C-alpha positions as CSV (number, residue, x, y, z in Angstrom):
1,M,10.0,-25.0,-44.4
2,K,9.7,-21.5,-43.0
3,A,12.0,-22.7,-40.0
4,M,14.4,-24.0,-41.8
5,K,15.1,-21.0,-43.9
6,T,15.3,-18.7,-41.6
7,Q,18.0,-21.6,-39.4
8,F,19.5,-21.4,-42.7
9,F,20.3,-17.7,-43.0
10,S,20.7,-16.7,-39.8
11,S,23.6,-20.3,-39.4
12,I,25.2,-18.4,-42.3
13,K,25.5,-14.8,-41.0
14,K,26.3,-16.0,-37.3
15,A,30.1,-17.4,-38.1
16,S,31.8,-14.7,-37.4
17,R,31.9,-10.7,-37.5
18,E,35.1,-9.2,-37.6
19,E,35.9,-7.7,-40.5
20,K,38.5,-10.8,-42.1
21,G,36.2,-13.1,-41.5
22,E,33.3,-11.6,-43.4
23,Q,35.3,-11.3,-46.1
24,S,37.5,-14.5,-46.2
25,Y,34.5,-16.2,-48.2
26,L,35.5,-13.6,-51.4
27,H,38.6,-15.6,-52.1
28,A,37.3,-19.3,-51.4
29,S,36.6,-21.8,-54.2
30,R,35.3,-24.5,-52.4
31,A,33.9,-25.2,-48.6
32,S,37.0,-26.2,-47.3
33,D,38.6,-22.6,-48.0
34,L,36.3,-21.4,-45.1
35,Q,37.4,-20.6,-41.8
36,H,34.1,-21.5,-40.2
37,S,32.6,-24.9,-39.5
38,R,29.1,-23.6,-39.8
39,D,29.9,-21.5,-43.2
40,R,31.6,-24.9,-44.5
41,F,28.2,-26.9,-44.1
42,W,25.8,-24.3,-45.7
43,Y,28.6,-23.7,-48.2
44,R,29.5,-27.4,-49.2
45,I,25.2,-27.8,-49.1
46,L,25.1,-25.0,-52.2
47,E,28.1,-27.0,-53.9
48,I,25.5,-29.9,-54.1
49,F,22.5,-27.9,-54.9
50,P,22.7,-27.6,-58.7
51,G,23.7,-31.3,-59.3
52,F,20.9,-32.7,-56.9
53,L,18.7,-30.2,-58.7
54,S,19.3,-31.8,-62.4
55,W,19.4,-35.2,-61.6
56,G,16.6,-35.5,-59.5
57,T,14.6,-33.7,-62.3
58,L,16.0,-36.8,-64.7
59,A,15.1,-39.1,-62.1
60,L,11.3,-37.3,-61.4
61,A,11.1,-37.5,-65.1
62,I,11.4,-41.4,-65.1
63,I,9.3,-41.9,-62.0
64,C,6.4,-39.4,-63.0
65,S,6.4,-41.2,-66.3
66,W,5.8,-44.7,-65.1
67,L,3.4,-43.3,-61.8
68,F,1.7,-40.5,-63.3
69,P,1.9,-41.1,-67.1
70,A,-1.1,-38.4,-68.4
71,P,0.2,-35.8,-65.7
72,T,4.0,-36.2,-66.9
73,A,2.9,-36.3,-70.6
74,F,1.3,-33.1,-70.3
75,F,4.1,-31.3,-68.7
76,L,6.6,-32.6,-71.2
77,L,4.3,-31.4,-73.8
78,I,4.4,-27.6,-72.2
79,F,8.0,-27.9,-71.8
80,I,8.7,-28.4,-75.4
81,L,6.5,-26.0,-76.3
82,Y,7.9,-23.5,-74.0
83,W,11.2,-24.3,-75.2
84,L,10.1,-23.4,-78.6
85,F,8.8,-19.9,-77.4
86,R,12.2,-19.7,-76.2
87,V,14.1,-20.2,-78.9
88,L,12.4,-17.4,-80.6
89,Y,13.3,-15.5,-78.0
90,F,16.7,-15.9,-78.5
91,F,17.1,-15.9,-82.1
92,F,15.5,-11.9,-82.0
93,H,17.9,-10.8,-79.3
94,L,20.6,-12.9,-81.8
95,L,19.5,-11.2,-84.2
96,A,19.4,-7.5,-83.0
97,G,22.8,-8.4,-81.5
98,Y,24.5,-9.4,-84.5
99,R,23.3,-5.9,-86.5
100,K,24.3,-4.1,-83.6
101,T,27.8,-5.7,-83.8
102,K,28.0,-5.0,-87.4
103,T,26.9,-1.2,-86.8
104,H,29.7,-1.0,-84.3
105,E,32.1,-2.9,-86.4
106,K,32.1,-0.1,-88.9
107,I,32.5,2.8,-86.7
108,N,35.3,5.0,-86.5
109,W,35.9,4.7,-82.7
110,L,39.3,6.9,-83.0
111,K,37.5,9.7,-84.2
112,K,34.8,9.5,-81.8
113,L,37.4,9.5,-79.1
114,E,39.1,12.1,-80.7
115,C,35.9,14.2,-80.3
116,L,34.9,13.7,-76.9
117,D,35.1,15.8,-74.7
118,V,35.9,13.4,-71.5
119,R,35.5,16.1,-68.2
120,D,31.4,15.7,-69.5
121,Y,31.9,12.3,-68.2
122,T,33.1,10.3,-64.7
123,L,36.2,9.5,-64.7
124,Q,37.6,12.9,-64.7
125,V,40.7,13.0,-66.9
126,A,42.2,15.6,-69.3
127,H,42.5,13.6,-71.9
128,W,41.3,10.2,-73.2
129,R,45.3,9.8,-73.9
130,D,45.6,9.6,-70.0
131,L,44.5,6.1,-70.0
132,Y,46.4,3.3,-70.6
133,H,45.8,-0.2,-71.6
134,L,47.6,-3.3,-69.9
135,I,47.3,-6.1,-71.9
136,V,48.1,-9.5,-70.2
137,I,48.3,-12.7,-72.5
138,P,48.9,-15.6,-70.2
139,T,50.3,-18.4,-72.3
140,A,51.7,-22.0,-71.9
141,E,51.7,-24.1,-74.5
142,E,50.9,-22.4,-77.1
143,P,52.6,-22.4,-80.8
144,Y,54.7,-19.4,-81.7
145,E,52.6,-18.5,-84.3
146,I,49.7,-17.9,-82.7
147,L,51.3,-15.8,-80.0
148,K,52.7,-14.1,-82.7
149,E,49.6,-13.6,-84.2
150,T,47.8,-12.1,-81.0
151,I,50.7,-9.7,-80.6
152,A,50.3,-8.4,-84.3
153,A,47.1,-7.4,-84.2
154,L,47.6,-5.5,-81.0
155,Q,50.7,-3.9,-83.2
156,Q,48.1,-3.0,-85.8
157,T,45.8,-1.3,-83.7
158,D,45.0,2.3,-84.2
159,Y,45.1,2.9,-80.0
160,P,48.5,4.8,-79.6
161,K,51.0,2.7,-79.0
162,D,52.8,4.7,-76.0
163,R,49.7,4.4,-73.9
164,M,49.7,0.3,-74.2
165,I,51.9,-2.2,-71.6
166,V,52.0,-6.0,-72.6
167,V,52.9,-8.6,-70.5
168,L,53.6,-11.6,-71.6
169,A,52.8,-13.9,-68.5
170,I,54.5,-17.5,-69.3
171,E,54.9,-20.8,-67.1
172,Q,58.1,-21.8,-65.6
173,R,56.7,-25.7,-65.5
174,V,56.3,-25.6,-69.6
175,G,60.6,-25.1,-69.2
176,E,63.0,-23.7,-71.4
177,T,61.0,-23.3,-74.6
178,A,58.4,-21.0,-72.9
179,R,61.5,-19.2,-72.1
180,R,62.7,-18.9,-76.2
181,K,59.2,-18.4,-77.4
182,A,58.4,-15.0,-74.9
183,Q,61.9,-14.0,-76.1
184,A,61.5,-14.3,-79.7
185,L,58.8,-12.7,-79.4
186,K,59.9,-9.7,-77.4
187,Q,63.0,-8.9,-79.6
188,K,60.2,-9.2,-82.8
189,F,57.3,-6.8,-80.5
190,G,59.5,-5.6,-77.7
191,N,59.9,-1.8,-79.5
192,S,55.9,-1.7,-81.0
193,F,54.4,-0.7,-77.2
194,A,55.5,1.6,-74.1
195,H,56.4,-1.4,-72.3
196,F,57.0,-4.7,-73.5
197,L,56.9,-7.4,-70.1
198,V,57.7,-10.8,-69.9
199,T,56.7,-13.0,-66.7
200,E,57.0,-16.3,-65.7
201,H,55.1,-17.9,-63.2
202,P,56.6,-19.9,-60.6
203,K,55.1,-23.4,-60.7
204,D,53.5,-25.5,-57.5
205,L,52.7,-22.1,-55.2
206,P,51.1,-23.1,-52.3
207,G,47.1,-22.3,-52.7
208,E,47.0,-21.8,-56.2
209,I,45.5,-24.2,-59.2
210,A,48.2,-23.8,-62.1
211,G,46.1,-22.2,-65.0
212,K,45.0,-18.8,-66.3
213,G,44.1,-17.2,-63.2
214,A,47.2,-18.1,-61.4
215,N,49.7,-17.2,-64.2
216,E,47.5,-13.8,-65.1
217,T,47.1,-12.9,-61.5
218,W,50.9,-13.2,-61.5
219,G,51.8,-11.0,-63.9
220,T,49.9,-8.2,-63.7
221,K,51.3,-8.1,-60.2
222,I,54.7,-8.1,-61.4
223,A,53.4,-5.2,-64.1
224,Q,51.7,-2.9,-61.1
225,K,54.5,-2.8,-58.8
226,E,57.2,-2.5,-61.9
227,I,55.4,-0.3,-64.0
228,I,52.4,1.2,-63.0
229,D,53.0,2.2,-59.2
230,A,56.7,2.7,-60.3
231,Q,55.1,5.3,-63.1
232,E,52.7,6.7,-60.1
233,I,49.6,6.2,-63.0
234,P,46.3,6.4,-61.2
235,H,44.8,2.7,-61.1
236,E,41.4,4.0,-62.7
237,Y,43.2,5.3,-65.5
238,V,44.5,1.7,-66.4
239,I,42.3,-0.8,-68.3
240,L,43.2,-3.9,-67.9
241,T,42.8,-7.1,-70.6
242,S,42.5,-10.3,-70.0
243,L,43.3,-11.4,-73.7
244,D,43.0,-15.7,-74.8
245,A,46.8,-16.2,-76.3
246,D,44.8,-17.0,-79.6
247,T,42.5,-13.9,-79.4
248,V,43.3,-11.4,-82.2
249,V,41.6,-8.2,-82.0
250,L,40.1,-6.0,-84.5
251,P,42.1,-2.4,-85.3
252,G,39.7,-0.5,-83.4
253,Y,39.0,-2.6,-80.7
254,L,41.2,-0.8,-78.1
255,S,39.7,2.4,-78.8
256,C,36.0,0.8,-78.7
257,L,36.7,-0.4,-75.2
258,T,38.5,3.5,-74.6
259,F,35.1,5.1,-75.7
260,H,33.0,2.6,-73.6
261,Y,35.3,3.0,-70.4
262,V,35.7,6.7,-70.8
263,T,31.5,7.2,-71.6
264,T,30.4,5.0,-69.2
265,P,28.9,5.6,-65.6
266,N,30.9,5.2,-63.0
267,P,33.6,3.1,-65.2
268,T,35.4,1.5,-62.9
269,R,32.3,-0.3,-61.9
270,N,32.2,-2.1,-64.7
271,S,33.8,-5.1,-66.7
272,Y,33.9,-4.7,-70.3
273,Q,33.0,-7.8,-72.8
274,P,33.3,-7.8,-76.4
275,V,31.8,-11.0,-78.9
276,P,33.8,-14.2,-78.7
277,L,33.9,-15.1,-82.1
278,F,35.7,-18.5,-82.6
279,M,36.5,-18.3,-86.6
280,N,40.3,-18.1,-86.4
281,N,40.7,-21.7,-87.9
282,I,36.9,-22.1,-88.7
283,W,37.3,-23.1,-92.4
284,N,39.9,-25.9,-91.7
285,A,37.8,-27.6,-88.4
286,P,35.8,-30.5,-88.3
287,A,32.0,-29.8,-88.5
288,I,31.2,-30.5,-84.6
289,S,34.1,-28.3,-84.4
290,R,32.0,-25.7,-85.9
291,L,28.9,-26.2,-84.7
292,F,30.0,-25.7,-81.5
293,A,32.2,-22.5,-81.8
294,F,29.2,-21.0,-84.1
295,S,26.7,-22.5,-81.4
296,T,29.3,-20.6,-78.7
297,T,29.3,-17.5,-80.8
298,F,25.6,-16.8,-81.2
299,W,25.3,-18.0,-77.5
300,F,27.8,-14.6,-76.9
301,I,26.0,-12.3,-79.4
302,M,23.1,-13.1,-77.9
303,N,23.6,-12.3,-74.7
304,Q,25.0,-8.8,-75.1
305,Q,21.2,-7.6,-75.5
306,R,20.8,-8.7,-72.1
307,P,23.6,-7.1,-70.2
308,E,21.9,-7.4,-66.9
309,K,22.7,-11.2,-67.2
310,M,26.0,-11.4,-68.4
311,S,28.7,-12.2,-66.0
312,T,32.6,-12.0,-67.9
313,F,33.9,-14.5,-70.2
314,A,37.5,-15.7,-72.0
315,S,38.8,-12.2,-73.3
316,H,37.5,-8.9,-71.5
317,S,38.9,-5.7,-69.7
318,M,37.9,-4.2,-66.5
319,S,39.4,-1.3,-64.6
320,L,42.5,-2.2,-62.8
321,R,41.1,0.2,-59.8
322,A,38.8,-2.7,-59.2
323,L,41.0,-5.8,-59.6
324,V,43.4,-3.9,-56.9
325,D,40.0,-3.3,-54.7
326,V,38.9,-6.6,-54.2
327,G,42.3,-7.7,-54.1
328,Y,43.2,-10.0,-57.6
329,K,41.7,-12.7,-59.1
330,Q,41.2,-16.4,-57.3
331,V,44.4,-18.2,-58.2
332,N,42.3,-21.3,-56.9
333,F,39.8,-22.0,-59.2
334,A,39.3,-23.7,-62.6
335,V,36.9,-21.4,-63.8
336,D,38.1,-17.4,-63.1
337,D,36.8,-15.9,-65.8
338,S,33.3,-15.2,-64.4
339,R,34.5,-15.8,-61.0
340,I,36.2,-12.3,-60.9
341,F,32.5,-10.5,-61.9
342,W,31.0,-12.3,-59.2
343,Q,34.0,-11.3,-57.1
344,C,33.4,-7.8,-57.5
345,F,29.7,-8.0,-57.4
346,L,29.8,-8.9,-53.9
347,H,32.8,-6.6,-52.7
348,Y,30.7,-3.1,-54.4
349,N,27.8,-4.6,-52.4
350,G,25.9,-5.6,-56.3
351,D,26.9,-1.8,-57.3
352,Y,28.9,-3.7,-60.2
353,G,28.1,-4.9,-63.9
354,V,29.5,-6.1,-67.4
355,Q,29.2,-3.3,-70.2
356,P,28.5,-4.8,-73.4
357,L,30.7,-4.1,-76.1
358,H,28.9,-5.3,-79.3
359,Y,32.6,-5.6,-80.9
360,P,34.0,-8.4,-81.8
361,V,37.3,-10.4,-81.3
362,S,38.3,-13.7,-83.0
363,M,39.2,-17.2,-81.3
364,D,40.1,-20.4,-82.2
365,A,37.7,-23.1,-82.9
366,N,38.5,-25.9,-80.7
367,A,39.8,-28.5,-83.4
368,A,42.4,-31.4,-82.8
369,P,44.7,-33.5,-85.7
370,T,42.0,-36.1,-85.6
371,L,38.1,-36.1,-85.3
372,L,38.7,-38.1,-82.7
373,A,40.7,-35.8,-80.4
374,T,38.4,-32.7,-81.3
375,V,35.5,-34.8,-79.5
376,R,37.1,-35.0,-76.6
377,N,39.0,-31.9,-76.5
378,I,35.5,-30.5,-76.8
379,Y,34.0,-32.4,-74.3
380,K,36.9,-31.3,-71.8
381,Q,36.1,-27.9,-72.5
382,Q,32.7,-27.7,-72.7
383,R,33.3,-29.5,-68.9
384,R,35.4,-27.0,-67.6
385,W,33.2,-23.7,-68.8
386,A,30.0,-25.9,-67.4
387,Y,32.3,-26.4,-63.9
388,G,31.5,-22.4,-64.0
389,V,28.3,-23.6,-62.1
390,A,30.5,-23.3,-59.0
391,D,30.2,-20.0,-58.8
392,V,25.9,-20.3,-58.4
393,S,27.2,-22.2,-54.4
394,Y,29.7,-18.3,-54.6
395,F,27.3,-15.9,-55.3
396,L,24.5,-17.7,-53.5
397,F,26.9,-17.6,-50.1
398,G,27.9,-14.3,-51.0
399,F,24.2,-13.1,-50.7
400,C,23.3,-14.5,-47.9
401,K,26.8,-12.5,-46.3
402,K,25.8,-9.2,-48.0
403,S,22.4,-7.7,-47.1
404,E,23.5,-4.5,-48.5
405,I,22.4,-5.7,-52.2
406,P,18.8,-5.5,-53.1
407,L,16.7,-8.4,-52.6
408,R,15.0,-8.5,-55.9
409,K,18.5,-8.1,-57.8
410,K,19.6,-11.4,-56.1
411,L,16.4,-13.2,-56.7
412,S,16.8,-12.6,-60.7
413,L,20.3,-13.4,-60.7
414,S,19.9,-16.2,-58.8
415,F,17.1,-17.5,-61.0
416,D,18.7,-16.6,-64.5
417,R,22.0,-18.6,-63.5
418,I,20.5,-21.3,-61.5
419,E,18.1,-21.6,-64.8
420,A,20.9,-21.4,-67.1
421,Y,23.0,-24.6,-65.8
422,W,19.7,-26.2,-64.8
423,S,18.4,-25.6,-68.8
424,W,22.1,-26.8,-69.9
425,A,21.9,-30.5,-68.4
426,V,18.8,-31.3,-68.7
427,A,16.4,-29.4,-71.5
428,S,18.2,-31.9,-74.4
429,P,17.3,-35.1,-72.8
430,I,14.1,-34.2,-71.5
431,M,13.5,-33.1,-75.3
432,F,14.8,-35.5,-77.3
433,F,14.7,-39.3,-74.8
434,L,12.7,-38.3,-71.6
435,G,9.5,-37.4,-73.5
436,W,9.1,-40.5,-75.3
437,L,9.3,-42.2,-71.2
438,P,5.4,-42.2,-71.0
439,L,4.8,-44.5,-73.6
440,V,7.2,-46.7,-72.5
441,L,6.8,-47.1,-69.1
442,G,3.1,-45.6,-68.4
443,G,1.5,-48.8,-69.0
444,E,-1.1,-50.2,-71.3
445,E,-4.0,-48.3,-69.8
446,F,-2.1,-44.9,-70.8
447,R,-1.2,-46.0,-74.0
448,Q,-4.8,-46.6,-75.2
449,T,-5.8,-42.9,-74.6
450,V,-6.1,-40.4,-76.7
451,L,-3.3,-38.3,-75.3
452,S,-1.1,-41.8,-75.9
453,Y,-1.5,-41.3,-79.4
454,N,-1.2,-38.0,-79.8
455,L,1.9,-37.6,-77.3
456,P,4.5,-38.4,-80.5
457,R,2.7,-36.6,-83.1
458,Y,2.5,-33.2,-81.1
459,T,6.4,-33.6,-79.5
460,S,7.4,-34.8,-83.0
461,F,5.8,-31.5,-84.7
462,M,7.4,-29.1,-82.0
463,L,10.4,-30.8,-82.6
464,T,10.1,-30.4,-86.6
465,F,9.5,-26.8,-86.0
466,T,12.9,-26.1,-84.9
467,L,14.4,-26.6,-87.9
468,L,13.0,-23.2,-88.9
469,G,15.5,-22.0,-86.5
470,L,18.6,-24.2,-88.1
471,V,18.1,-22.7,-91.0
472,C,18.5,-19.2,-89.7
473,S,21.5,-19.8,-87.6
474,A,22.8,-21.3,-90.7
475,Y,22.0,-18.2,-92.8
476,L,23.7,-16.1,-89.9
477,A,26.7,-18.5,-89.5
478,I,27.8,-17.8,-93.3
479,L,27.1,-14.0,-92.5
480,V,29.7,-14.2,-89.6
481,L,32.2,-16.5,-91.6
482,P,35.9,-14.9,-92.6
483,Q,36.9,-14.4,-96.1
484,R,37.3,-17.9,-97.4
485,P,41.2,-18.9,-98.0
486,M,42.3,-20.1,-101.0
487,A,43.0,-23.5,-100.2
488,V,39.3,-24.1,-99.5
489,G,37.0,-25.3,-101.8
490,R,33.3,-23.4,-102.6
491,W,31.9,-26.6,-101.9
492,K,32.5,-26.1,-98.4
493,F,29.7,-23.4,-98.1
494,L,27.2,-26.0,-98.9
495,W,28.8,-28.2,-95.7
496,L,28.3,-25.2,-94.0
497,V,24.3,-25.2,-94.1
498,G,24.2,-28.7,-94.1
499,Q,25.9,-29.6,-91.0
500,W,23.4,-27.6,-89.5
501,F,21.0,-30.0,-89.5
502,V,23.3,-32.8,-87.5
503,L,23.0,-30.5,-84.8
504,P,19.1,-32.2,-83.1
505,V,21.9,-35.3,-83.3
506,I,24.1,-34.1,-81.4
507,M,22.4,-31.9,-78.8
508,V,22.6,-34.5,-76.2
509,F,26.6,-33.8,-76.3
510,F,26.0,-30.3,-75.1
511,A,24.3,-31.8,-71.9
512,L,27.2,-34.6,-71.0
513,P,29.7,-32.2,-70.2
514,A,27.1,-30.2,-68.0
515,L,26.2,-33.2,-66.4
516,D,29.6,-34.5,-65.7
517,A,30.6,-30.8,-64.0
518,Q,27.5,-30.6,-61.9
519,T,28.2,-34.4,-60.6
520,R,31.6,-33.4,-59.6
521,L,30.5,-30.4,-57.8
522,L,28.1,-32.6,-55.6
523,L,30.4,-35.3,-55.0
524,G,33.3,-32.8,-54.3
525,K,35.8,-33.8,-56.8
526,Y,36.9,-30.4,-57.8
527,M,38.0,-30.0,-61.0
528,G,41.6,-28.4,-61.9
529,F,42.1,-25.7,-65.2
530,W,42.3,-27.9,-68.7
531,V,44.2,-25.8,-71.4
532,T,42.6,-26.3,-74.5
533,P,45.0,-27.3,-77.1
534,K,45.4,-25.2,-79.7
535,F,45.7,-26.7,-83.4
536,R,45.5,-24.5,-86.9
537,K,45.9,-26.6,-90.2
538,N,47.0,-25.1,-93.7
539,K,45.8,-21.4,-92.7
540,K,46.6,-19.5,-95.5
């Protein structure tokens, strides 16, 4: 085993020592993108690893339930008990994150900026007004009304508009409809900001996957060339925000972001992550859509309390300096929101992190005109997010290349990310289905034991105890809800609470897209970018 480990690390490091070769992997999305055969071999092994681990765990649980029912039953009890304590751990972080988010939401960040002496901090600017916000909104087929609401929210922020550059990045493949929509928005908002730029991403560019990242990169490069560099604005003075087309910011958001950017040590070596609340259309979304929206929202509120374990997601911000240094986002990868974090992390030899803002932005819950279409869209969205597991092979390969990154940091991040994707794929099937397998496969001899008699009782008791967590989640869900529209009846409050008790029934649904994504990566069936359709109805 030790010899194999030595061979693994030495083979990866041996491929090329030229600077170009050493850095080429930073923009690789799959094994075939690498220049050298040894690199391609080991990268492919790392791509196989997450799916092999998840499927291996499930297969091992079945085999051991048959051959070794008693030890397997003990393990399953310990596993469920571990998850009960973990749920409690998550809940306390969630509660702390919620309280901090509500506190930050009430702060007048513009006033804090005006009282700030920026000379006391790392970024040496004469005044915070010297900073520019470059806001890129990539869009494909989102309706005009949704884009209008997104840009109108920017117009209503308290940050000086003469320091805001808005880029509406449309897709050529959408055709004339996108152009007419963009021109209508430019006519309405063009004079509201320092610059309002419409860019059109060409279709079928070689080496690109059509999607948000490629469109966003195209728009950012044009804005850098035509505005930032043309006016000789230093790149470290530009805060780049990637804003999903359905993201509605609160009035104080850009001021909050600016305050954190100025006061964070070495601000160009951090990304800045708000809390995504999937609440724009929450009152009219189906129950299953609301459950997934609240669950995702709670996960990111909780993660704001653990910045050392965060990576970027959806709408986020970073310094233009970092983006230029790393050579821009990948344009050949299906999930680029987190990949840009790992690109920067490897480029800067581990000296890069995520600064939580504890400040919300509002996005759409995944909904469609029919329940069946909603379930299908949720599955595809979850699968796309779960395909972020491809980051595992990327950063593990990069860790082997980057000896400058401390080993302790490599081990901590590797374990956390691998365990997260593994748990996503296998935790709910093990707890809700495989926990009963020793009784089914263990044979008559095991079924006569005291352990066999108590296994379903203990398992049921521990799973029932999780209902307390559902009650707490239902309570928090009510607290984060936006104001109820007039068209929505008051009875919906009761349904919003009651729907949480069907969550255990659909928990396994969380695992299926994760297993799907990992299996595709394992088999080398790489995914493209899937655009989530936006649907709102009766919004008043």
